[in-house]
DRENPA-3360 file (N, C-alpha, C; in nm, 2 decimals, always signed):
BEGIN
1 = MLPIDPAA = +14.44/-2.31/+18.38/+14.34/-2.36/+18.28/+14.22/-2.26/+18.27 ~ +14.18/-2.23/+18.15/+14.07/-2.14/+18.13/+13.94/-2.20/+18.18 ~ +13.84/-2.12/+18.23/+13.71/-2.18/+18.27/+13.62/-2.22/+18.15 ~ +13.66/-2.17/+18.03/+13.58/-2.20/+17.91/+13.68/-2.24/+17.81 ~ +13.63/-2.32/+17.71/+13.71/-2.36/+17.60/+13.69/-2.26/+17.48 ~ +13.79/-2.17/+17.46/+13.78/-2.07/+17.35/+13.75/-2.13/+17.22 ~ +13.79/-2.25/+17.19/+13.76/-2.32/+17.06/+13.61/-2.35/+17.05 ~ +13.54/-2.36/+17.16/+13.40/-2.40/+17.16/+13.31/-2.28/+17.14;
9 = IDPADIGE = +13.37/-2.16/+17.13/+13.29/-2.04/+17.11/+13.27/-2.01/+16.96 ~ +13.15/-2.01/+16.92/+13.12/-1.98/+16.78/+13.14/-1.83/+16.76 ~ +13.20/-1.79/+16.65/+13.23/-1.64/+16.63/+13.10/-1.56/+16.64 ~ +12.98/-1.62/+16.60/+12.86/-1.55/+16.61/+12.82/-1.52/+16.76 ~ +12.87/-1.60/+16.85/+12.84/-1.58/+16.99/+12.90/-1.45/+17.05 ~ +13.01/-1.41/+16.98/+13.08/-1.28/+17.02/+13.06/-1.17/+16.92 ~ +12.97/-1.20/+16.82/+12.94/-1.10/+16.72/+13.06/-1.06/+16.63 ~ +13.15/-1.16/+16.61/+13.27/-1.14/+16.53/+13.23/-1.10/+16.39;
17 = QQATLELS = +13.28/-1.00/+16.33/+13.27/-0.96/+16.19/+13.40/-0.92/+16.14 ~ +13.42/-0.95/+16.01/+13.54/-0.91/+15.94/+13.51/-0.87/+15.80 ~ +13.60/-0.79/+15.75/+13.59/-0.75/+15.61/+13.73/-0.72/+15.56 ~ +13.75/-0.73/+15.43/+13.88/-0.69/+15.37/+13.85/-0.57/+15.27 ~ +13.93/-0.47/+15.28/+13.92/-0.36/+15.20/+14.05/-0.34/+15.11 ~ +14.03/-0.32/+14.99/+14.14/-0.30/+14.89/+14.16/-0.15/+14.89 ~ +14.22/-0.09/+14.99/+14.25/+0.05/+15.01/+14.38/+0.07/+15.08 ~ +14.44/+0.19/+15.07/+14.55/+0.21/+15.16/+14.51/+0.22/+15.30;
25 = HEDAIEHV = +14.60/+0.20/+15.39/+14.57/+0.20/+15.53/+14.49/+0.33/+15.58 ~ +14.55/+0.45/+15.53/+14.49/+0.57/+15.57/+14.35/+0.59/+15.51 ~ +14.33/+0.55/+15.38/+14.20/+0.55/+15.32/+14.10/+0.46/+15.39 ~ +14.15/+0.34/+15.43/+14.06/+0.25/+15.50/+14.01/+0.30/+15.63 ~ +14.10/+0.37/+15.71/+14.06/+0.43/+15.83/+13.95/+0.53/+15.81 ~ +13.97/+0.62/+15.71/+13.87/+0.72/+15.68/+13.74/+0.66/+15.64 ~ +13.74/+0.56/+15.56/+13.62/+0.49/+15.51/+13.55/+0.42/+15.62 ~ +13.62/+0.35/+15.71/+13.55/+0.28/+15.82/+13.49/+0.38/+15.91;
33 = RDVFTDAG = +13.57/+0.49/+15.94/+13.51/+0.59/+16.03/+13.38/+0.65/+15.97 ~ +13.39/+0.68/+15.84/+13.27/+0.74/+15.78/+13.15/+0.64/+15.78 ~ +13.17/+0.52/+15.75/+13.07/+0.42/+15.75/+13.01/+0.39/+15.88 ~ +13.09/+0.38/+15.99/+13.03/+0.36/+16.12/+12.96/+0.49/+16.17 ~ +13.01/+0.61/+16.13/+12.94/+0.73/+16.17/+12.80/+0.73/+16.10 ~ +12.80/+0.70/+15.97/+12.67/+0.69/+15.90/+12.57/+0.59/+15.96 ~ +12.63/+0.49/+16.02/+12.54/+0.38/+16.08/+12.49/+0.42/+16.22 ~ +12.53/+0.54/+16.27/+12.48/+0.59/+16.40/+12.58/+0.59/+16.51;
41 = FGVPVEFS = +12.71/+0.55/+16.48/+12.81/+0.55/+16.59/+12.88/+0.68/+16.59 ~ +12.93/+0.72/+16.70/+13.03/+0.82/+16.72/+13.16/+0.75/+16.73 ~ +13.27/+0.83/+16.71/+13.41/+0.77/+16.73/+13.48/+0.86/+16.82 ~ +13.46/+0.85/+16.95/+13.52/+0.94/+17.05/+13.67/+0.91/+17.08 ~ +13.71/+0.79/+17.04/+13.85/+0.75/+17.07/+13.91/+0.68/+16.95 ~ +14.03/+0.71/+16.92/+14.10/+0.64/+16.81/+14.25/+0.66/+16.83 ~ +14.32/+0.55/+16.80/+14.46/+0.55/+16.82/+14.53/+0.44/+16.74 ~ +14.66/+0.45/+16.72/+14.74/+0.36/+16.65/+14.83/+0.28/+16.75;
49 = PAELLNEK = +14.80/+0.16/+16.79/+14.89/+0.09/+16.88/+15.02/+0.07/+16.80 ~ +15.02/+0.05/+16.67/+15.14/+0.02/+16.60/+15.24/+0.14/+16.61 ~ +15.19/+0.26/+16.59/+15.27/+0.38/+16.60/+15.33/+0.39/+16.74 ~ +15.25/+0.37/+16.84/+15.29/+0.38/+16.98/+15.40/+0.27/+17.01 ~ +15.38/+0.15/+16.97/+15.48/+0.04/+17.00/+15.60/+0.06/+16.92 ~ +15.59/+0.11/+16.79/+15.71/+0.13/+16.71/+15.79/+0.24/+16.77 ~ +15.73/+0.34/+16.82/+15.80/+0.46/+16.89/+15.86/+0.42/+17.02 ~ +15.78/+0.35/+17.10/+15.83/+0.32/+17.24/+15.93/+0.20/+17.25;
57 = IDADRDPY = +15.91/+0.10/+17.17/+15.99/-0.02/+17.19/+16.05/-0.07/+17.05 ~ +16.04/+0.01/+16.95/+16.09/-0.02/+16.82/+16.04/-0.16/+16.78 ~ +15.91/-0.17/+16.78/+15.84/-0.30/+16.76/+15.84/-0.34/+16.61 ~ +15.85/-0.25/+16.52/+15.85/-0.28/+16.38/+15.71/-0.34/+16.34 ~ +15.61/-0.28/+16.39/+15.47/-0.33/+16.36/+15.42/-0.27/+16.23 ~ +15.34/-0.35/+16.16/+15.27/-0.30/+16.04/+15.16/-0.21/+16.08 ~ +15.11/-0.12/+15.99/+15.00/-0.03/+16.03/+14.88/-0.11/+16.10 ~ +14.84/-0.05/+16.21/+14.73/-0.11/+16.29/+14.66/+0.00/+16.36;
65 = YVLGACHP = +14.53/+0.01/+16.35/+14.45/+0.13/+16.40/+14.33/+0.08/+16.47 ~ +14.29/+0.16/+16.58/+14.17/+0.12/+16.65/+14.07/+0.25/+16.65 ~ +13.95/+0.22/+16.61/+13.85/+0.32/+16.62/+13.75/+0.28/+16.73 ~ +13.74/+0.36/+16.83/+13.65/+0.33/+16.94/+13.51/+0.39/+16.91 ~ +13.42/+0.31/+16.87/+13.29/+0.35/+16.83/+13.19/+0.34/+16.94 ~ +13.10/+0.44/+16.95/+13.00/+0.44/+17.06/+12.87/+0.50/+17.01 ~ +12.76/+0.45/+17.05/+12.63/+0.51/+17.03/+12.58/+0.55/+17.17 ~ +12.58/+0.68/+17.20/+12.55/+0.72/+17.34/+12.42/+0.66/+17.41;
73 = DVADRALD = +12.31/+0.66/+17.34/+12.19/+0.61/+17.39/+12.21/+0.46/+17.43 ~ +12.26/+0.38/+17.34/+12.28/+0.24/+17.37/+12.39/+0.22/+17.48 ~ +12.49/+0.30/+17.48/+12.59/+0.29/+17.59/+12.53/+0.32/+17.72 ~ +12.45/+0.42/+17.73/+12.38/+0.45/+17.86/+12.29/+0.34/+17.90 ~ +12.21/+0.28/+17.81/+12.13/+0.17/+17.85/+12.21/+0.05/+17.89 ~ +12.32/+0.02/+17.82/+12.41/-0.09/+17.86/+12.47/-0.07/+17.99 ~ +12.52/+0.05/+18.03/+12.57/+0.07/+18.16/+12.47/+0.04/+18.27 ~ +12.35/+0.09/+18.25/+12.24/+0.06/+18.34/+12.21/-0.09/+18.35;
81 = ATDNRLGA = +12.21/-0.16/+18.24/+12.17/-0.30/+18.24/+12.28/-0.39/+18.30 ~ +12.40/-0.34/+18.31/+12.51/-0.42/+18.37/+12.57/-0.36/+18.50 ~ +12.49/-0.28/+18.56/+12.54/-0.21/+18.69/+12.67/-0.15/+18.67 ~ +12.69/-0.08/+18.56/+12.81/+0.00/+18.52/+12.93/-0.09/+18.48 ~ +12.92/-0.22/+18.49/+13.04/-0.30/+18.46/+13.08/-0.30/+18.31 ~ +12.99/-0.28/+18.22/+13.02/-0.28/+18.08/+13.12/-0.18/+18.04 ~ +13.13/-0.07/+18.12/+13.23/+0.03/+18.10/+13.37/-0.02/+18.09 ~ +13.40/-0.13/+18.15/+13.53/-0.19/+18.14/+13.56/-0.24/+18.00;
89 = LMPCNVVI = +13.46/-0.26/+17.92/+13.48/-0.31/+17.79/+13.47/-0.20/+17.68 ~ +13.42/-0.08/+17.72/+13.39/+0.03/+17.63/+13.52/+0.09/+17.58 ~ +13.53/+0.15/+17.46/+13.42/+0.16/+17.36/+13.42/+0.03/+17.28 ~ +13.32/+0.03/+17.19/+13.31/-0.09/+17.09/+13.42/-0.06/+16.99 ~ +13.53/-0.14/+16.99/+13.64/-0.12/+16.90/+13.62/-0.18/+16.76 ~ +13.66/-0.11/+16.66/+13.67/-0.16/+16.53/+13.82/-0.14/+16.49 ~ +13.88/-0.25/+16.45/+14.02/-0.25/+16.43/+14.05/-0.26/+16.28 ~ +14.15/-0.19/+16.24/+14.19/-0.19/+16.10/+14.34/-0.22/+16.09;
97 = WAESPGRQ = +14.38/-0.33/+16.03/+14.52/-0.36/+16.01/+14.56/-0.39/+15.87 ~ +14.69/-0.36/+15.84/+14.74/-0.39/+15.70/+14.77/-0.53/+15.69 ~ +14.70/-0.60/+15.60/+14.74/-0.74/+15.57/+14.86/-0.74/+15.47 ~ +14.86/-0.64/+15.38/+14.96/-0.62/+15.28/+14.94/-0.48/+15.23 ~ +15.03/-0.42/+15.16/+15.01/-0.29/+15.10/+14.88/-0.29/+15.02 ~ +14.80/-0.19/+15.05/+14.67/-0.18/+14.97/+14.56/-0.28/+15.01 ~ +14.58/-0.36/+15.11/+14.48/-0.45/+15.16/+14.47/-0.45/+15.31 ~ +14.35/-0.41/+15.36/+14.33/-0.39/+15.50/+14.22/-0.48/+15.55;
105 = RVYHVSIM = +14.24/-0.53/+15.67/+14.15/-0.62/+15.74/+14.07/-0.53/+15.84 ~ +13.94/-0.53/+15.84/+13.86/-0.46/+15.94/+13.80/-0.57/+16.03 ~ +13.81/-0.55/+16.16/+13.76/-0.66/+16.26/+13.69/-0.60/+16.37 ~ +13.58/-0.67/+16.42/+13.50/-0.62/+16.53/+13.44/-0.74/+16.60 ~ +13.43/-0.73/+16.74/+13.36/-0.82/+16.82/+13.26/-0.74/+16.90 ~ +13.15/-0.80/+16.94/+13.04/-0.73/+17.01/+13.07/-0.73/+17.16 ~ +13.10/-0.61/+17.22/+13.12/-0.61/+17.37/+12.99/-0.64/+17.44 ~ +12.88/-0.62/+17.38/+12.75/-0.65/+17.44/+12.73/-0.80/+17.45;
113 = RIARLLGM = +12.76/-0.87/+17.34/+12.76/-1.02/+17.35/+12.86/-1.08/+17.45 ~ +12.98/-1.02/+17.44/+13.08/-1.07/+17.53/+13.04/-1.05/+17.68 ~ +12.98/-0.93/+17.71/+12.94/-0.90/+17.84/+12.84/-1.01/+17.89 ~ +12.75/-1.05/+17.80/+12.65/-1.15/+17.84/+12.73/-1.29/+17.87 ~ +12.82/-1.32/+17.78/+12.89/-1.45/+17.80/+12.97/-1.45/+17.93 ~ +13.02/-1.34/+17.97/+13.11/-1.33/+18.09/+13.02/-1.31/+18.21 ~ +12.89/-1.30/+18.20/+12.80/-1.28/+18.31/+12.80/-1.14/+18.37 ~ +12.85/-1.05/+18.29/+12.85/-0.91/+18.33/+12.71/-0.85/+18.31;
121 = AADDSEMQ = +12.63/-0.91/+18.23/+12.50/-0.86/+18.20/+12.40/-0.98/+18.20 ~ +12.28/-0.95/+18.25/+12.18/-1.06/+18.26/+12.14/-1.09/+18.11 ~ +12.09/-1.21/+18.09/+12.04/-1.25/+17.96/+11.89/-1.22/+17.97 ~ +11.85/-1.09/+17.99/+11.71/-1.06/+18.00/+11.67/-0.98/+17.87 ~ +11.54/-0.94/+17.87/+11.49/-0.87/+17.75/+11.56/-0.74/+17.72 ~ +11.60/-0.67/+17.83/+11.67/-0.54/+17.80/+11.80/-0.56/+17.74 ~ +11.88/-0.66/+17.78/+12.01/-0.68/+17.72/+11.99/-0.74/+17.58 ~ +11.89/-0.83/+17.57/+11.87/-0.89/+17.43/+11.84/-0.77/+17.33;
129 = DIVATTGE = +11.76/-0.67/+17.38/+11.73/-0.56/+17.29/+11.85/-0.48/+17.26 ~ +11.94/-0.46/+17.36/+12.06/-0.38/+17.34/+12.15/-0.46/+17.24 ~ +12.16/-0.59/+17.26/+12.24/-0.67/+17.16/+12.19/-0.66/+17.02 ~ +12.06/-0.67/+17.01/+11.99/-0.67/+16.88/+12.01/-0.53/+16.81 ~ +12.00/-0.42/+16.89/+12.02/-0.29/+16.84/+12.16/-0.27/+16.79 ~ +12.26/-0.30/+16.87/+12.39/-0.28/+16.83/+12.43/-0.37/+16.72 ~ +12.38/-0.49/+16.72/+12.40/-0.59/+16.61/+12.36/-0.54/+16.48 ~ +12.24/-0.48/+16.48/+12.18/-0.42/+16.35/+12.27/-0.31/+16.30;
137 = MVDEAFDR = +12.31/-0.22/+16.39/+12.40/-0.11/+16.35/+12.53/-0.16/+16.30 ~ +12.59/-0.25/+16.36/+12.72/-0.31/+16.31/+12.70/-0.38/+16.18 ~ +12.59/-0.46/+16.17/+12.56/-0.52/+16.04/+12.55/-0.42/+15.93 ~ +12.48/-0.31/+15.96/+12.46/-0.21/+15.86/+12.60/-0.15/+15.81 ~ +12.68/-0.12/+15.91/+12.81/-0.07/+15.88/+12.89/-0.17/+15.80 ~ +12.90/-0.30/+15.84/+12.98/-0.39/+15.76/+12.92/-0.42/+15.62 ~ +12.79/-0.41/+15.61/+12.73/-0.42/+15.47/+12.77/-0.30/+15.38 ~ +12.80/-0.19/+15.44/+12.84/-0.07/+15.36/+12.99/-0.07/+15.34;
145 = L = +13.07/-0.15/+15.41/+13.21/-0.15/+15.39/+13.24/-0.20/+15.25;
% end
């Protein structure tokens, strides 16, 4: 049995954001990467779980891609604020998957908010500022999608 009821978690509590793009999968990846970069994130990690699974176990997965976004200053502050534990959740992933040809879903949850919910970070002014900063950056990116 889980220690919390996942149905009781409001999507806002985990910073859940979603958008739908009427683009090809490849164009959506490029667009999301550009928008998050313009909002102040770097993308040091990216990969396609779908390609990996299709190759390794013939999973027959539809296009699915992960952009690992990171803002170095905020990441540094978050590591300090969590005694380095937040690194287990890094980077901040933005996921793009094909709902149908020419229609892509973009999905993100806030690792900063999740860290607070899990007790990995104190609910103090430093972490509140980190959550607010990353939230504003992600909001800006999703507004531009």
